[in-house]
C-alpha positions as CSV (number, residue, x, y, z in Angstrom):
1,X,32.9,-54.1,57.8
2,X,34.2,-57.6,57.3
3,X,37.8,-58.3,58.4
4,X,40.1,-60.4,56.3
5,X,41.3,-63.7,57.7
6,X,44.7,-62.2,58.5
7,X,43.3,-59.2,60.3
8,X,40.9,-61.4,62.2
9,X,43.8,-63.5,63.5
10,X,45.7,-60.4,64.4
11,X,42.7,-59.0,66.3
12,X,42.2,-62.3,68.1
13,X,45.9,-62.5,69.1
14,X,45.8,-58.9,70.3
15,X,42.7,-59.6,72.4
16,X,44.3,-62.7,74.0
17,X,47.5,-60.8,74.7
18,X,45.6,-57.9,76.3
19,X,43.6,-60.3,78.4
20,X,46.7,-62.2,79.6
21,X,48.5,-59.0,80.5
22,X,45.6,-57.6,82.4
23,X,45.1,-60.9,84.3
24,X,48.8,-60.7,85.4
25,X,48.4,-57.2,86.6
26,X,45.1,-57.8,88.2
27,X,46.4,-61.1,89.8
28,X,48.7,-59.0,92.0
29,X,47.2,-57.3,94.9
30,X,48.0,-53.7,95.8
31,X,50.2,-55.0,98.6
32,X,52.1,-57.4,96.3
33,X,52.7,-54.6,93.9
34,X,54.0,-52.4,96.7
35,X,56.4,-55.1,97.8
36,X,57.6,-55.6,94.2
37,X,58.1,-51.9,93.8
38,X,60.1,-51.8,97.1
39,X,62.3,-54.6,95.9
40,X,62.9,-52.8,92.6
41,X,63.9,-49.7,94.4
42,X,66.2,-51.7,96.7
43,X,68.0,-53.0,93.6
44,X,68.3,-49.4,92.2
45,X,69.6,-48.2,95.6
46,X,72.3,-50.9,95.6
47,X,73.3,-49.9,92.1
48,X,73.4,-46.2,93.2
49,X,75.4,-47.0,96.4
50,X,72.6,-45.4,98.4
51,X,73.3,-47.2,101.7
52,X,71.0,-44.8,103.7
53,X,68.0,-45.8,101.6
54,X,68.9,-49.5,101.9
55,X,69.1,-49.2,105.7
56,X,65.8,-47.3,105.8
57,X,64.1,-50.2,103.8
58,X,65.0,-52.6,106.6
59,X,63.4,-53.0,110.0
60,X,65.5,-51.8,113.0
61,X,66.0,-55.5,113.9
62,X,66.5,-56.8,110.4
63,X,68.5,-60.0,109.9
64,X,70.8,-60.7,106.9
65,X,71.7,-64.3,106.4
66,X,74.2,-64.1,103.6
67,X,76.2,-67.2,102.4
68,X,79.7,-67.5,103.8
69,X,79.2,-64.6,106.2
70,X,78.2,-64.2,109.8
71,X,74.7,-63.4,110.6
72,X,74.1,-59.6,110.6
73,X,71.3,-58.2,112.8
74,X,70.1,-54.7,113.3
75,X,70.4,-51.4,111.5
76,X,74.1,-50.9,112.2
77,X,75.0,-54.4,110.9
78,X,72.8,-53.8,107.8
79,X,74.7,-50.5,107.2
80,X,78.1,-52.1,107.6
81,X,77.2,-55.0,105.4
82,X,75.9,-52.8,102.5
83,X,78.6,-50.2,102.9
84,X,81.1,-52.9,102.2
85,X,79.0,-54.5,99.5
86,X,78.5,-51.4,97.4
87,X,82.3,-50.8,97.4
88,X,82.8,-54.0,95.4
89,X,84.2,-53.0,92.0
90,X,81.8,-53.7,89.1
91,X,79.0,-54.9,91.5
92,X,75.9,-56.0,89.6
93,X,73.0,-57.5,91.5
94,X,69.6,-58.6,90.2
95,X,66.8,-60.6,91.6
96,X,63.4,-61.7,90.4
97,X,60.6,-62.6,92.7
98,X,59.0,-65.9,91.9
99,X,56.2,-65.4,94.5
100,X,55.1,-62.8,96.9
101,X,52.6,-63.9,99.4
102,X,51.0,-61.5,101.8
103,X,50.3,-63.6,104.8
104,X,48.6,-60.9,107.0
105,X,48.0,-57.2,106.9
106,X,51.6,-56.6,108.2
107,X,53.7,-59.6,107.0
108,X,54.6,-61.0,103.7
109,X,57.0,-63.6,102.2
110,X,58.9,-63.3,99.0
111,X,61.1,-65.8,97.3
112,X,62.8,-65.9,94.0
113,X,66.1,-66.2,92.2
114,X,69.1,-63.9,92.0
115,X,72.4,-63.3,90.2
116,X,75.3,-61.1,91.2
117,X,78.8,-60.4,90.0
118,X,81.7,-58.2,90.9
119,X,85.3,-57.7,89.7
120,X,88.4,-59.0,91.5
121,X,92.1,-58.8,90.6
122,X,91.9,-62.4,89.4
123,X,88.7,-61.9,87.4
124,X,85.0,-61.5,87.6
125,X,83.2,-63.5,90.4
126,X,79.7,-64.6,89.6
127,X,77.0,-66.1,91.8
128,X,73.4,-67.2,91.4
129,X,70.9,-68.7,93.8
130,X,67.6,-68.5,95.5
131,X,66.4,-66.2,98.2
132,X,63.7,-65.6,100.8
133,X,62.8,-62.2,102.1
134,X,60.4,-61.7,105.0
135,X,58.6,-58.3,104.9
136,X,57.0,-56.4,107.7
137,X,54.6,-53.5,107.2
138,X,55.5,-50.7,109.6
139,X,53.8,-47.3,109.5
140,X,52.2,-48.2,106.2
141,X,55.5,-49.1,104.5
142,X,56.8,-52.6,103.6
143,X,60.3,-53.1,105.1
144,X,62.7,-56.0,105.0
145,X,62.8,-58.0,108.3
146,X,64.9,-61.0,107.0
147,X,67.0,-61.4,103.8
148,X,68.3,-64.9,103.3
149,X,69.9,-65.6,99.9
150,X,71.3,-69.1,99.3
151,X,73.9,-69.7,96.6
152,X,73.2,-72.6,94.2
153,X,76.5,-73.3,92.5
154,X,77.9,-76.6,93.8
155,X,81.0,-76.8,95.9
156,X,84.2,-77.3,94.0
157,X,85.5,-80.8,94.0
158,X,88.4,-79.8,96.2
159,X,86.0,-78.3,98.8
160,X,83.8,-81.5,98.6
161,X,86.9,-83.6,99.3
162,X,87.7,-81.5,102.4
163,X,84.1,-81.8,103.5
164,X,84.1,-85.6,103.1
165,X,87.3,-85.9,105.2
166,X,86.0,-83.7,107.9
167,X,82.5,-85.1,108.2
168,X,82.6,-88.5,106.4
169,X,83.7,-91.9,107.2
170,X,86.6,-93.7,105.5
171,X,84.5,-94.8,102.6
172,X,83.5,-91.3,101.8
173,X,80.0,-91.7,103.1
174,X,78.6,-88.9,105.3
175,X,78.1,-89.5,109.0
176,X,75.9,-87.5,111.3
177,X,78.7,-86.2,113.4
178,X,82.3,-84.9,112.8
179,X,85.1,-87.4,112.9
């Protein structure tokens, strides 16, 4: 049976698409897929206010390094942080891994981008940024050892002016020590 030129193009396009998709899936190791799945579940647990599952995903000595917040270390601090976080009205969090690198049988690094938002009396607050998560494999399960998001929106001009006065010289240049 001879295919028409249009059907031949469609068949070639379909074959290329199938090959590309299978390479993407095959390009991820079983461990990378497990970490991606754990991250997806983490996002679902945040949306469902499931703090117990979030704490269980973290190592007992996990460290959270959130912007504009003190360092949180250990299961109790993770619980307190997420208990407060999931109470934020209208909270929506989403992150997308850019890369997951399994560095040993029990450690992995993930980095990517995130967005989040929540409602306040004065309107919706939105944030976006980059993040790094260090994973540890404990008893066959990948768990979060370190979560360090970093917001990317620039400081407001008012905040920059305060920063320059506190850490800069009279010309507005930045010095290495506070004035």
